[in-house]
PyMOL commands that place a pseudoatom at each C-alpha (Angstrom):
pseudoatom trace, name=CA, resn=MET, resi=1, chain=A, elem=C, hetatm=0, pos=[-129.750, 64.911, -156.903]
pseudoatom trace, name=CA, resn=ASN, resi=2, chain=A, elem=C, hetatm=0, pos=[-128.599, 66.749, -160.065]
pseudoatom trace, name=CA, resn=LYS, resi=3, chain=A, elem=C, hetatm=0, pos=[-126.506, 65.099, -162.695]
pseudoatom trace, name=CA, resn=THR, resi=4, chain=A, elem=C, hetatm=0, pos=[-123.018, 66.609, -162.692]
pseudoatom trace, name=CA, resn=LEU, resi=5, chain=A, elem=C, hetatm=0, pos=[-120.000, 66.548, -164.643]
pseudoatom trace, name=CA, resn=THR, resi=6, chain=A, elem=C, hetatm=0, pos=[-116.803, 68.566, -164.984]
pseudoatom trace, name=CA, resn=VAL, resi=7, chain=A, elem=C, hetatm=0, pos=[-114.316, 69.117, -167.712]
pseudoatom trace, name=CA, resn=SER, resi=8, chain=A, elem=C, hetatm=0, pos=[-110.718, 70.140, -166.459]
pseudoatom trace, name=CA, resn=GLY, resi=9, chain=A, elem=C, hetatm=0, pos=[-108.737, 72.400, -168.834]
pseudoatom trace, name=CA, resn=TYR, resi=10, chain=A, elem=C, hetatm=0, pos=[-105.274, 74.114, -168.856]
pseudoatom trace, name=CA, resn=ASN, resi=11, chain=A, elem=C, hetatm=0, pos=[-103.661, 75.328, -171.906]
pseudoatom trace, name=CA, resn=ARG, resi=12, chain=A, elem=C, hetatm=0, pos=[-104.594, 73.212, -174.961]
pseudoatom trace, name=CA, resn=PRO, resi=13, chain=A, elem=C, hetatm=0, pos=[-107.535, 74.866, -176.447]
pseudoatom trace, name=CA, resn=ASP, resi=14, chain=A, elem=C, hetatm=0, pos=[-107.671, 72.637, -179.473]
pseudoatom trace, name=CA, resn=TYR, resi=15, chain=A, elem=C, hetatm=0, pos=[-108.132, 69.623, -177.387]
pseudoatom trace, name=CA, resn=PHE, resi=16, chain=A, elem=C, hetatm=0, pos=[-110.561, 71.385, -175.154]
pseudoatom trace, name=CA, resn=THR, resi=17, chain=A, elem=C, hetatm=0, pos=[-112.682, 72.404, -178.156]
pseudoatom trace, name=CA, resn=GLN, resi=18, chain=A, elem=C, hetatm=0, pos=[-112.884, 68.851, -179.671]
pseudoatom trace, name=CA, resn=THR, resi=19, chain=A, elem=C, hetatm=0, pos=[-113.980, 67.458, -176.051]
pseudoatom trace, name=CA, resn=LEU, resi=20, chain=A, elem=C, hetatm=0, pos=[-116.621, 70.009, -175.495]
pseudoatom trace, name=CA, resn=ARG, resi=21, chain=A, elem=C, hetatm=0, pos=[-117.989, 69.727, -178.865]
pseudoatom trace, name=CA, resn=ALA, resi=22, chain=A, elem=C, hetatm=0, pos=[-118.224, 65.905, -178.427]
pseudoatom trace, name=CA, resn=LEU, resi=23, chain=A, elem=C, hetatm=0, pos=[-119.671, 66.454, -175.113]
pseudoatom trace, name=CA, resn=SER, resi=24, chain=A, elem=C, hetatm=0, pos=[-122.337, 68.707, -176.529]
pseudoatom trace, name=CA, resn=ALA, resi=25, chain=A, elem=C, hetatm=0, pos=[-123.575, 65.724, -178.919]
pseudoatom trace, name=CA, resn=CYS, resi=26, chain=A, elem=C, hetatm=0, pos=[-123.969, 63.321, -176.063]
pseudoatom trace, name=CA, resn=ASP, resi=27, chain=A, elem=C, hetatm=0, pos=[-127.391, 61.758, -175.579]
pseudoatom trace, name=CA, resn=GLY, resi=28, chain=A, elem=C, hetatm=0, pos=[-128.629, 63.366, -172.547]
pseudoatom trace, name=CA, resn=VAL, resi=29, chain=A, elem=C, hetatm=0, pos=[-126.167, 66.016, -171.829]
pseudoatom trace, name=CA, resn=GLY, resi=30, chain=A, elem=C, hetatm=0, pos=[-128.896, 68.474, -171.411]
pseudoatom trace, name=CA, resn=GLU, resi=31, chain=A, elem=C, hetatm=0, pos=[-129.618, 66.670, -168.038]
pseudoatom trace, name=CA, resn=TYR, resi=32, chain=A, elem=C, hetatm=0, pos=[-126.235, 67.626, -166.749]
pseudoatom trace, name=CA, resn=ASP, resi=33, chain=A, elem=C, hetatm=0, pos=[-125.000, 70.294, -164.699]
pseudoatom trace, name=CA, resn=ILE, resi=34, chain=A, elem=C, hetatm=0, pos=[-121.580, 70.866, -166.292]
pseudoatom trace, name=CA, resn=VAL, resi=35, chain=A, elem=C, hetatm=0, pos=[-118.724, 73.079, -164.984]
pseudoatom trace, name=CA, resn=CYS, resi=36, chain=A, elem=C, hetatm=0, pos=[-115.424, 73.551, -166.855]
pseudoatom trace, name=CA, resn=VAL, resi=37, chain=A, elem=C, hetatm=0, pos=[-112.514, 73.961, -164.323]
pseudoatom trace, name=CA, resn=LEU, resi=38, chain=A, elem=C, hetatm=0, pos=[-109.741, 75.739, -165.833]
pseudoatom trace, name=CA, resn=ASP, resi=39, chain=A, elem=C, hetatm=0, pos=[-106.273, 75.843, -164.095]
pseudoatom trace, name=CA, resn=CYS, resi=40, chain=A, elem=C, hetatm=0, pos=[-104.568, 79.300, -164.559]
pseudoatom trace, name=CA, resn=SER, resi=41, chain=A, elem=C, hetatm=0, pos=[-102.387, 79.667, -167.712]
pseudoatom trace, name=CA, resn=ASP, resi=42, chain=A, elem=C, hetatm=0, pos=[-101.759, 82.074, -170.611]
pseudoatom trace, name=CA, resn=LYS, resi=43, chain=A, elem=C, hetatm=0, pos=[-104.768, 80.290, -172.297]
pseudoatom trace, name=CA, resn=THR, resi=44, chain=A, elem=C, hetatm=0, pos=[-107.274, 80.708, -169.904]
pseudoatom trace, name=CA, resn=ASP, resi=45, chain=A, elem=C, hetatm=0, pos=[-109.131, 83.689, -171.390]
pseudoatom trace, name=CA, resn=GLU, resi=46, chain=A, elem=C, hetatm=0, pos=[-109.345, 81.615, -174.689]
pseudoatom trace, name=CA, resn=LEU, resi=47, chain=A, elem=C, hetatm=0, pos=[-110.667, 78.546, -173.019]
pseudoatom trace, name=CA, resn=VAL, resi=48, chain=A, elem=C, hetatm=0, pos=[-113.313, 80.628, -171.122]
pseudoatom trace, name=CA, resn=GLU, resi=49, chain=A, elem=C, hetatm=0, pos=[-114.408, 82.091, -174.477]
pseudoatom trace, name=CA, resn=ILE, resi=50, chain=A, elem=C, hetatm=0, pos=[-114.667, 78.408, -176.129]
pseudoatom trace, name=CA, resn=ALA, resi=51, chain=A, elem=C, hetatm=0, pos=[-116.749, 77.260, -173.128]
pseudoatom trace, name=CA, resn=LYS, resi=52, chain=A, elem=C, hetatm=0, pos=[-118.918, 80.416, -173.161]
pseudoatom trace, name=CA, resn=GLN, resi=53, chain=A, elem=C, hetatm=0, pos=[-119.625, 79.872, -177.048]
pseudoatom trace, name=CA, resn=MET, resi=54, chain=A, elem=C, hetatm=0, pos=[-121.034, 76.375, -175.965]
pseudoatom trace, name=CA, resn=GLY, resi=55, chain=A, elem=C, hetatm=0, pos=[-123.017, 77.795, -173.199]
pseudoatom trace, name=CA, resn=LEU, resi=56, chain=A, elem=C, hetatm=0, pos=[-120.978, 76.267, -170.410]
pseudoatom trace, name=CA, resn=THR, resi=57, chain=A, elem=C, hetatm=0, pos=[-120.117, 77.615, -167.015]
pseudoatom trace, name=CA, resn=THR, resi=58, chain=A, elem=C, hetatm=0, pos=[-116.365, 77.972, -166.046]
pseudoatom trace, name=CA, resn=LEU, resi=59, chain=A, elem=C, hetatm=0, pos=[-114.429, 78.423, -162.856]
pseudoatom trace, name=CA, resn=SER, resi=60, chain=A, elem=C, hetatm=0, pos=[-111.057, 79.592, -163.016]
pseudoatom trace, name=CA, resn=PRO, resi=61, chain=A, elem=C, hetatm=0, pos=[-108.758, 79.813, -159.796]
pseudoatom trace, name=CA, resn=VAL, resi=62, chain=A, elem=C, hetatm=0, pos=[-106.484, 82.968, -159.939]
pseudoatom trace, name=CA, resn=GLU, resi=63, chain=A, elem=C, hetatm=0, pos=[-103.355, 80.937, -159.110]
pseudoatom trace, name=CA, resn=HIS, resi=64, chain=A, elem=C, hetatm=0, pos=[-101.913, 77.761, -160.971]
pseudoatom trace, name=CA, resn=MET, resi=65, chain=A, elem=C, hetatm=0, pos=[-103.000, 74.528, -159.224]
pseudoatom trace, name=CA, resn=GLY, resi=66, chain=A, elem=C, hetatm=0, pos=[-101.563, 71.711, -161.301]
pseudoatom trace, name=CA, resn=CYS, resi=67, chain=A, elem=C, hetatm=0, pos=[-103.460, 68.627, -162.461]
pseudoatom trace, name=CA, resn=GLY, resi=68, chain=A, elem=C, hetatm=0, pos=[-103.880, 66.887, -159.237]
pseudoatom trace, name=CA, resn=ALA, resi=69, chain=A, elem=C, hetatm=0, pos=[-105.266, 69.791, -157.254]
pseudoatom trace, name=CA, resn=THR, resi=70, chain=A, elem=C, hetatm=0, pos=[-107.388, 70.887, -160.250]
pseudoatom trace, name=CA, resn=ILE, resi=71, chain=A, elem=C, hetatm=0, pos=[-109.084, 67.488, -160.577]
pseudoatom trace, name=CA, resn=ARG, resi=72, chain=A, elem=C, hetatm=0, pos=[-109.509, 67.458, -156.951]
pseudoatom trace, name=CA, resn=TYR, resi=73, chain=A, elem=C, hetatm=0, pos=[-111.405, 70.715, -157.049]
pseudoatom trace, name=CA, resn=CYS, resi=74, chain=A, elem=C, hetatm=0, pos=[-113.491, 69.334, -160.048]
pseudoatom trace, name=CA, resn=MET, resi=75, chain=A, elem=C, hetatm=0, pos=[-114.542, 66.296, -157.646]
pseudoatom trace, name=CA, resn=GLU, resi=76, chain=A, elem=C, hetatm=0, pos=[-115.357, 68.527, -154.818]
pseudoatom trace, name=CA, resn=THR, resi=77, chain=A, elem=C, hetatm=0, pos=[-117.426, 70.970, -156.976]
pseudoatom trace, name=CA, resn=GLY, resi=78, chain=A, elem=C, hetatm=0, pos=[-119.471, 68.017, -158.561]
pseudoatom trace, name=CA, resn=PHE, resi=79, chain=A, elem=C, hetatm=0, pos=[-120.141, 66.579, -155.068]
pseudoatom trace, name=CA, resn=ARG, resi=80, chain=A, elem=C, hetatm=0, pos=[-121.706, 69.633, -153.872]
pseudoatom trace, name=CA, resn=ASN, resi=81, chain=A, elem=C, hetatm=0, pos=[-124.893, 68.830, -155.920]
pseudoatom trace, name=CA, resn=SER, resi=82, chain=A, elem=C, hetatm=0, pos=[-124.737, 65.024, -156.724]
pseudoatom trace, name=CA, resn=ASP, resi=83, chain=A, elem=C, hetatm=0, pos=[-124.135, 61.801, -155.292]
pseudoatom trace, name=CA, resn=PHE, resi=84, chain=A, elem=C, hetatm=0, pos=[-122.383, 60.435, -158.378]
pseudoatom trace, name=CA, resn=HIS, resi=85, chain=A, elem=C, hetatm=0, pos=[-120.131, 62.644, -160.395]
pseudoatom trace, name=CA, resn=VAL, resi=86, chain=A, elem=C, hetatm=0, pos=[-118.442, 62.228, -163.975]
pseudoatom trace, name=CA, resn=HIS, resi=87, chain=A, elem=C, hetatm=0, pos=[-115.040, 63.671, -164.825]
pseudoatom trace, name=CA, resn=LEU, resi=88, chain=A, elem=C, hetatm=0, pos=[-113.421, 64.444, -168.272]
pseudoatom trace, name=CA, resn=GLU, resi=89, chain=A, elem=C, hetatm=0, pos=[-109.997, 66.101, -168.851]
pseudoatom trace, name=CA, resn=ASP, resi=90, chain=A, elem=C, hetatm=0, pos=[-109.728, 68.016, -171.887]
pseudoatom trace, name=CA, resn=ASP, resi=91, chain=A, elem=C, hetatm=0, pos=[-108.218, 65.520, -174.083]
pseudoatom trace, name=CA, resn=THR, resi=92, chain=A, elem=C, hetatm=0, pos=[-111.022, 62.778, -173.390]
pseudoatom trace, name=CA, resn=VAL, resi=93, chain=A, elem=C, hetatm=0, pos=[-113.574, 62.957, -176.408]
pseudoatom trace, name=CA, resn=PRO, resi=94, chain=A, elem=C, hetatm=0, pos=[-116.710, 60.882, -175.286]
pseudoatom trace, name=CA, resn=SER, resi=95, chain=A, elem=C, hetatm=0, pos=[-118.907, 58.902, -177.847]
pseudoatom trace, name=CA, resn=PRO, resi=96, chain=A, elem=C, hetatm=0, pos=[-122.582, 59.808, -178.155]
pseudoatom trace, name=CA, resn=ASP, resi=97, chain=A, elem=C, hetatm=0, pos=[-123.727, 57.242, -175.603]
pseudoatom trace, name=CA, resn=CYS, resi=98, chain=A, elem=C, hetatm=0, pos=[-120.994, 57.910, -173.022]
pseudoatom trace, name=CA, resn=LEU, resi=99, chain=A, elem=C, hetatm=0, pos=[-123.053, 59.547, -170.392]
pseudoatom trace, name=CA, resn=ARG, resi=100, chain=A, elem=C, hetatm=0, pos=[-125.881, 56.908, -170.727]
pseudoatom trace, name=CA, resn=TRP, resi=101, chain=A, elem=C, hetatm=0, pos=[-122.912, 54.441, -170.309]
pseudoatom trace, name=CA, resn=PHE, resi=102, chain=A, elem=C, hetatm=0, pos=[-122.009, 56.122, -166.760]
pseudoatom trace, name=CA, resn=GLU, resi=103, chain=A, elem=C, hetatm=0, pos=[-125.626, 56.097, -165.680]
pseudoatom trace, name=CA, resn=TRP, resi=104, chain=A, elem=C, hetatm=0, pos=[-126.114, 52.645, -166.409]
pseudoatom trace, name=CA, resn=ALA, resi=105, chain=A, elem=C, hetatm=0, pos=[-123.021, 51.633, -164.816]
pseudoatom trace, name=CA, resn=ALA, resi=106, chain=A, elem=C, hetatm=0, pos=[-123.688, 53.584, -161.739]
pseudoatom trace, name=CA, resn=ASN, resi=107, chain=A, elem=C, hetatm=0, pos=[-126.770, 51.733, -161.094]
pseudoatom trace, name=CA, resn=TRP, resi=108, chain=A, elem=C, hetatm=0, pos=[-125.397, 48.332, -161.757]
pseudoatom trace, name=CA, resn=ALA, resi=109, chain=A, elem=C, hetatm=0, pos=[-122.021, 48.582, -160.002]
pseudoatom trace, name=CA, resn=SER, resi=110, chain=A, elem=C, hetatm=0, pos=[-121.073, 45.972, -157.335]
pseudoatom trace, name=CA, resn=PRO, resi=111, chain=A, elem=C, hetatm=0, pos=[-119.814, 47.247, -153.868]
pseudoatom trace, name=CA, resn=MET, resi=112, chain=A, elem=C, hetatm=0, pos=[-116.081, 46.404, -155.074]
pseudoatom trace, name=CA, resn=THR, resi=113, chain=A, elem=C, hetatm=0, pos=[-116.560, 49.280, -157.844]
pseudoatom trace, name=CA, resn=LEU, resi=114, chain=A, elem=C, hetatm=0, pos=[-114.367, 52.058, -156.713]
pseudoatom trace, name=CA, resn=THR, resi=115, chain=A, elem=C, hetatm=0, pos=[-114.695, 53.924, -160.014]
pseudoatom trace, name=CA, resn=ILE, resi=116, chain=A, elem=C, hetatm=0, pos=[-116.422, 53.814, -163.450]
pseudoatom trace, name=CA, resn=SER, resi=117, chain=A, elem=C, hetatm=0, pos=[-114.414, 54.194, -166.520]
pseudoatom trace, name=CA, resn=ALA, resi=118, chain=A, elem=C, hetatm=0, pos=[-115.522, 55.000, -170.098]
pseudoatom trace, name=CA, resn=TYR, resi=119, chain=A, elem=C, hetatm=0, pos=[-112.174, 53.884, -171.507]
pseudoatom trace, name=CA, resn=ASN, resi=120, chain=A, elem=C, hetatm=0, pos=[-110.890, 50.394, -173.124]
pseudoatom trace, name=CA, resn=GLN, resi=121, chain=A, elem=C, hetatm=0, pos=[-107.352, 50.401, -174.248]
pseudoatom trace, name=CA, resn=HIS, resi=122, chain=A, elem=C, hetatm=0, pos=[-107.969, 47.882, -176.820]
pseudoatom trace, name=CA, resn=GLY, resi=123, chain=A, elem=C, hetatm=0, pos=[-110.904, 49.785, -178.484]
pseudoatom trace, name=CA, resn=GLY, resi=124, chain=A, elem=C, hetatm=0, pos=[-113.580, 47.619, -179.578]
pseudoatom trace, name=CA, resn=GLU, resi=125, chain=A, elem=C, hetatm=0, pos=[-113.067, 43.870, -179.890]
pseudoatom trace, name=CA, resn=ALA, resi=126, chain=A, elem=C, hetatm=0, pos=[-116.456, 42.946, -178.564]
pseudoatom trace, name=CA, resn=GLU, resi=127, chain=A, elem=C, hetatm=0, pos=[-120.175, 43.691, -178.844]
pseudoatom trace, name=CA, resn=PRO, resi=128, chain=A, elem=C, hetatm=0, pos=[-121.210, 47.195, -177.845]
pseudoatom trace, name=CA, resn=GLU, resi=129, chain=A, elem=C, hetatm=0, pos=[-123.545, 45.842, -174.908]
pseudoatom trace, name=CA, resn=MET, resi=130, chain=A, elem=C, hetatm=0, pos=[-120.593, 44.058, -173.339]
pseudoatom trace, name=CA, resn=ALA, resi=131, chain=A, elem=C, hetatm=0, pos=[-119.091, 45.398, -169.989]
pseudoatom trace, name=CA, resn=SER, resi=132, chain=A, elem=C, hetatm=0, pos=[-116.610, 43.864, -167.784]
pseudoatom trace, name=CA, resn=PHE, resi=133, chain=A, elem=C, hetatm=0, pos=[-114.884, 44.553, -164.051]
pseudoatom trace, name=CA, resn=ARG, resi=134, chain=A, elem=C, hetatm=0, pos=[-110.933, 44.891, -163.805]
pseudoatom trace, name=CA, resn=LYS, resi=135, chain=A, elem=C, hetatm=0, pos=[-108.790, 45.612, -160.715]
pseudoatom trace, name=CA, resn=TRP, resi=136, chain=A, elem=C, hetatm=0, pos=[-107.590, 48.864, -162.275]
pseudoatom trace, name=CA, resn=PHE, resi=137, chain=A, elem=C, hetatm=0, pos=[-107.997, 52.548, -162.405]
pseudoatom trace, name=CA, resn=THR, resi=138, chain=A, elem=C, hetatm=0, pos=[-108.161, 54.586, -165.640]
pseudoatom trace, name=CA, resn=PRO, resi=139, chain=A, elem=C, hetatm=0, pos=[-108.166, 58.405, -165.700]
pseudoatom trace, name=CA, resn=TRP, resi=140, chain=A, elem=C, hetatm=0, pos=[-109.555, 59.057, -169.150]
pseudoatom trace, name=CA, resn=GLY, resi=141, chain=A, elem=C, hetatm=0, pos=[-113.032, 59.631, -168.425]
pseudoatom trace, name=CA, resn=TRP, resi=142, chain=A, elem=C, hetatm=0, pos=[-113.988, 58.367, -164.930]
pseudoatom trace, name=CA, resn=ALA, resi=143, chain=A, elem=C, hetatm=0, pos=[-116.649, 58.621, -162.292]
pseudoatom trace, name=CA, resn=THR, resi=144, chain=A, elem=C, hetatm=0, pos=[-117.445, 57.837, -158.604]
pseudoatom trace, name=CA, resn=TRP, resi=145, chain=A, elem=C, hetatm=0, pos=[-119.768, 58.218, -155.754]
pseudoatom trace, name=CA, resn=ARG, resi=146, chain=A, elem=C, hetatm=0, pos=[-119.895, 60.773, -152.986]
pseudoatom trace, name=CA, resn=SER, resi=147, chain=A, elem=C, hetatm=0, pos=[-119.642, 57.989, -150.503]
pseudoatom trace, name=CA, resn=HIS, resi=148, chain=A, elem=C, hetatm=0, pos=[-116.442, 56.666, -152.154]
pseudoatom trace, name=CA, resn=TRP, resi=149, chain=A, elem=C, hetatm=0, pos=[-114.950, 60.121, -152.706]
pseudoatom trace, name=CA, resn=GLU, resi=150, chain=A, elem=C, hetatm=0, pos=[-115.306, 61.062, -148.946]
pseudoatom trace, name=CA, resn=LYS, resi=151, chain=A, elem=C, hetatm=0, pos=[-114.360, 57.628, -147.435]
pseudoatom trace, name=CA, resn=TYR, resi=152, chain=A, elem=C, hetatm=0, pos=[-111.732, 56.455, -149.759]
pseudoatom trace, name=CA, resn=LEU, resi=153, chain=A, elem=C, hetatm=0, pos=[-110.432, 59.062, -152.303]
pseudoatom trace, name=CA, resn=ALA, resi=154, chain=A, elem=C, hetatm=0, pos=[-110.416, 62.274, -150.594]
pseudoatom trace, name=CA, resn=PRO, resi=155, chain=A, elem=C, hetatm=0, pos=[-108.510, 61.421, -147.482]
pseudoatom trace, name=CA, resn=LYS, resi=156, chain=A, elem=C, hetatm=0, pos=[-105.620, 59.953, -149.416]
pseudoatom trace, name=CA, resn=TRP, resi=157, chain=A, elem=C, hetatm=0, pos=[-105.794, 62.316, -152.474]
pseudoatom trace, name=CA, resn=ASP, resi=158, chain=A, elem=C, hetatm=0, pos=[-102.098, 62.964, -153.717]
pseudoatom trace, name=CA, resn=ASN, resi=159, chain=A, elem=C, hetatm=0, pos=[-101.877, 66.185, -155.824]
pseudoatom trace, name=CA, resn=SER, resi=160, chain=A, elem=C, hetatm=0, pos=[-98.535, 65.499, -157.167]
pseudoatom trace, name=CA, resn=PHE, resi=161, chain=A, elem=C, hetatm=0, pos=[-99.508, 62.116, -158.852]
pseudoatom trace, name=CA, resn=TRP, resi=162, chain=A, elem=C, hetatm=0, pos=[-103.269, 61.907, -158.552]
pseudoatom trace, name=CA, resn=ASP, resi=163, chain=A, elem=C, hetatm=0, pos=[-103.894, 58.776, -160.779]
pseudoatom trace, name=CA, resn=GLY, resi=164, chain=A, elem=C, hetatm=0, pos=[-101.265, 56.809, -159.242]
pseudoatom trace, name=CA, resn=GLY, resi=165, chain=A, elem=C, hetatm=0, pos=[-102.555, 57.554, -155.886]
pseudoatom trace, name=CA, resn=ILE, resi=166, chain=A, elem=C, hetatm=0, pos=[-105.999, 56.490, -156.715]
pseudoatom trace, name=CA, resn=GLN, resi=167, chain=A, elem=C, hetatm=0, pos=[-104.256, 53.167, -158.131]
pseudoatom trace, name=CA, resn=ARG, resi=168, chain=A, elem=C, hetatm=0, pos=[-102.713, 52.874, -154.975]
pseudoatom trace, name=CA, resn=ILE, resi=169, chain=A, elem=C, hetatm=0, pos=[-105.700, 53.461, -152.790]
pseudoatom trace, name=CA, resn=ARG, resi=170, chain=A, elem=C, hetatm=0, pos=[-107.590, 50.843, -155.279]
pseudoatom trace, name=CA, resn=SER, resi=171, chain=A, elem=C, hetatm=0, pos=[-105.106, 48.304, -154.683]
pseudoatom trace, name=CA, resn=GLU, resi=172, chain=A, elem=C, hetatm=0, pos=[-104.996, 48.791, -151.004]
pseudoatom trace, name=CA, resn=LEU, resi=173, chain=A, elem=C, hetatm=0, pos=[-108.744, 48.224, -150.978]
pseudoatom trace, name=CA, resn=ALA, resi=174, chain=A, elem=C, hetatm=0, pos=[-108.777, 45.398, -153.439]
pseudoatom trace, name=CA, resn=MET, resi=175, chain=A, elem=C, hetatm=0, pos=[-111.430, 47.211, -155.494]
pseudoatom trace, name=CA, resn=GLY, resi=176, chain=A, elem=C, hetatm=0, pos=[-111.521, 48.152, -159.176]
pseudoatom trace, name=CA, resn=GLU, resi=177, chain=A, elem=C, hetatm=0, pos=[-113.375, 49.660, -162.033]
pseudoatom trace, name=CA, resn=LEU, resi=178, chain=A, elem=C, hetatm=0, pos=[-116.455, 48.713, -164.368]
pseudoatom trace, name=CA, resn=TYR, resi=179, chain=A, elem=C, hetatm=0, pos=[-115.848, 49.560, -167.863]
pseudoatom trace, name=CA, resn=PRO, resi=180, chain=A, elem=C, hetatm=0, pos=[-117.309, 48.889, -171.365]
pseudoatom trace, name=CA, resn=ARG, resi=181, chain=A, elem=C, hetatm=0, pos=[-115.679, 46.375, -173.647]
pseudoatom trace, name=CA, resn=VAL, resi=182, chain=A, elem=C, hetatm=0, pos=[-116.296, 48.763, -176.426]
pseudoatom trace, name=CA, resn=SER, resi=183, chain=A, elem=C, hetatm=0, pos=[-114.748, 52.104, -175.329]
pseudoatom trace, name=CA, resn=ARG, resi=184, chain=A, elem=C, hetatm=0, pos=[-116.995, 54.976, -174.844]
pseudoatom trace, name=CA, resn=ILE, resi=185, chain=A, elem=C, hetatm=0, pos=[-114.228, 57.427, -175.119]
pseudoatom trace, name=CA, resn=GLN, resi=186, chain=A, elem=C, hetatm=0, pos=[-111.190, 58.382, -177.220]
pseudoatom trace, name=CA, resn=ASN, resi=187, chain=A, elem=C, hetatm=0, pos=[-108.163, 59.971, -175.548]
pseudoatom trace, name=CA, resn=ILE, resi=188, chain=A, elem=C, hetatm=0, pos=[-106.755, 62.506, -178.218]
pseudoatom trace, name=CA, resn=GLY, resi=189, chain=A, elem=C, hetatm=0, pos=[-103.742, 63.589, -176.353]
pseudoatom trace, name=CA, resn=ALA, resi=190, chain=A, elem=C, hetatm=0, pos=[-101.253, 62.421, -178.827]
pseudoatom trace, name=CA, resn=THR, resi=191, chain=A, elem=C, hetatm=0, pos=[-98.937, 65.366, -178.012]
pseudoatom trace, name=CA, resn=ARG, resi=192, chain=A, elem=C, hetatm=0, pos=[-98.772, 67.669, -174.767]
pseudoatom trace, name=CA, resn=GLY, resi=193, chain=A, elem=C, hetatm=0, pos=[-99.989, 64.838, -172.657]
pseudoatom trace, name=CA, resn=ALA, resi=194, chain=A, elem=C, hetatm=0, pos=[-98.379, 63.614, -169.377]
pseudoatom trace, name=CA, resn=PHE, resi=195, chain=A, elem=C, hetatm=0, pos=[-98.681, 60.022, -170.293]
pseudoatom trace, name=CA, resn=CYS, resi=196, chain=A, elem=C, hetatm=0, pos=[-98.204, 60.295, -174.008]
pseudoatom trace, name=CA, resn=PRO, resi=197, chain=A, elem=C, hetatm=0, pos=[-94.492, 61.005, -174.675]
pseudoatom trace, name=CA, resn=SER, resi=198, chain=A, elem=C, hetatm=0, pos=[-95.094, 60.686, -178.472]
pseudoatom trace, name=CA, resn=ALA, resi=199, chain=A, elem=C, hetatm=0, pos=[-97.640, 60.382, -181.055]
pseudoatom trace, name=CA, resn=GLU, resi=200, chain=A, elem=C, hetatm=0, pos=[-96.112, 56.867, -181.806]
pseudoatom trace, name=CA, resn=PHE, resi=201, chain=A, elem=C, hetatm=0, pos=[-96.981, 55.916, -178.107]
pseudoatom trace, name=CA, resn=HIS, resi=202, chain=A, elem=C, hetatm=0, pos=[-100.319, 57.185, -178.390]
pseudoatom trace, name=CA, resn=GLN, resi=203, chain=A, elem=C, hetatm=0, pos=[-101.115, 55.349, -181.549]
pseudoatom trace, name=CA, resn=GLU, resi=204, chain=A, elem=C, hetatm=0, pos=[-100.063, 52.173, -180.091]
pseudoatom trace, name=CA, resn=ASN, resi=205, chain=A, elem=C, hetatm=0, pos=[-101.700, 52.562, -176.714]
pseudoatom trace, name=CA, resn=HIS, resi=206, chain=A, elem=C, hetatm=0, pos=[-104.712, 54.790, -177.437]
pseudoatom trace, name=CA, resn=HIS, resi=207, chain=A, elem=C, hetatm=0, pos=[-106.628, 53.396, -180.357]
pseudoatom trace, name=CA, resn=ALA, resi=208, chain=A, elem=C, hetatm=0, pos=[-110.034, 53.367, -179.094]
pseudoatom trace, name=CA, resn=THR, resi=209, chain=A, elem=C, hetatm=0, pos=[-111.229, 55.078, -182.269]
pseudoatom trace, name=CA, resn=ARG, resi=210, chain=A, elem=C, hetatm=0, pos=[-114.659, 53.538, -182.433]
pseudoatom trace, name=CA, resn=VAL, resi=211, chain=A, elem=C, hetatm=0, pos=[-117.670, 55.749, -181.806]
pseudoatom trace, name=CA, resn=ALA, resi=212, chain=A, elem=C, hetatm=0, pos=[-120.945, 54.613, -180.845]
pseudoatom trace, name=CA, resn=THR, resi=213, chain=A, elem=C, hetatm=0, pos=[-123.770, 54.981, -183.391]
pseudoatom trace, name=CA, resn=ALA, resi=214, chain=A, elem=C, hetatm=0, pos=[-127.195, 56.539, -182.669]
pseudoatom trace, name=CA, resn=GLN, resi=215, chain=A, elem=C, hetatm=0, pos=[-128.671, 53.104, -182.700]
pseudoatom trace, name=CA, resn=GLU, resi=216, chain=A, elem=C, hetatm=0, pos=[-126.505, 52.165, -179.942]
pseudoatom trace, name=CA, resn=LYS, resi=217, chain=A, elem=C, hetatm=0, pos=[-127.425, 55.189, -177.514]
pseudoatom trace, name=CA, resn=LYS, resi=218, chain=A, elem=C, hetatm=0, pos=[-130.073, 52.875, -175.777]
pseudoatom trace, name=CA, resn=THR, resi=219, chain=A, elem=C, hetatm=0, pos=[-128.008, 49.795, -175.313]
pseudoatom trace, name=CA, resn=ARG, resi=220, chain=A, elem=C, hetatm=0, pos=[-128.537, 47.729, -172.333]
pseudoatom trace, name=CA, resn=TRP, resi=221, chain=A, elem=C, hetatm=0, pos=[-125.082, 46.549, -171.113]
pseudoatom trace, name=CA, resn=ILE, resi=222, chain=A, elem=C, hetatm=0, pos=[-124.326, 42.997, -170.122]
pseudoatom trace, name=CA, resn=VAL, resi=223, chain=A, elem=C, hetatm=0, pos=[-121.430, 42.336, -167.776]
pseudoatom trace, name=CA, resn=ILE, resi=224, chain=A, elem=C, hetatm=0, pos=[-119.357, 39.301, -168.713]
for i in range(1, 224): cmd.bond("trace and resi %d" % i, "trace and resi %d" % (i + 1))
show_as sticks, trace
zoom trace
């Protein structure tokens, strides 16, 4: 099956550009079928042009859907051609080895792993090859399997509060996420983000500033 990845965007071309530029520099990005799903806004034409300049395909629904419905559309799009799908929002900047992390984690994960996260709130207070499991769901750069999507997530998907909905589903199942102890993604939504009410809040809670070096691209992670 193909490797698939979606990027959702709405009305933040500056964030969208940073995310796509970082994605284009990821090790192995050429192995992925990437689609940018753009929720309808007055910035849609600008976002389409940004994606086009980077050689990426876009899908733009005619009517505004909202964040939750757009991400559901992204997952459904990815699972048309893959059994494991990666999703990024337009303010989540991946490190150079982020895709390799997802690939490794997809093969290692236990049956209790509902999703894979590339994010660690505390940034990098560990060796880059360390990974852990936690009973949580993190929306900033994540992936899951078609089987989990169809069995657990899609039937109870909540468009109005999508990430909280996944958190509720995860809790009911007593499942969780596998994540790297050194974050492989940086949330840049210090402003205009649903869960970042101020730049100060973002600085306190989103300080995963470490970007993996080229030497770390082929890291073999160890779960602790």
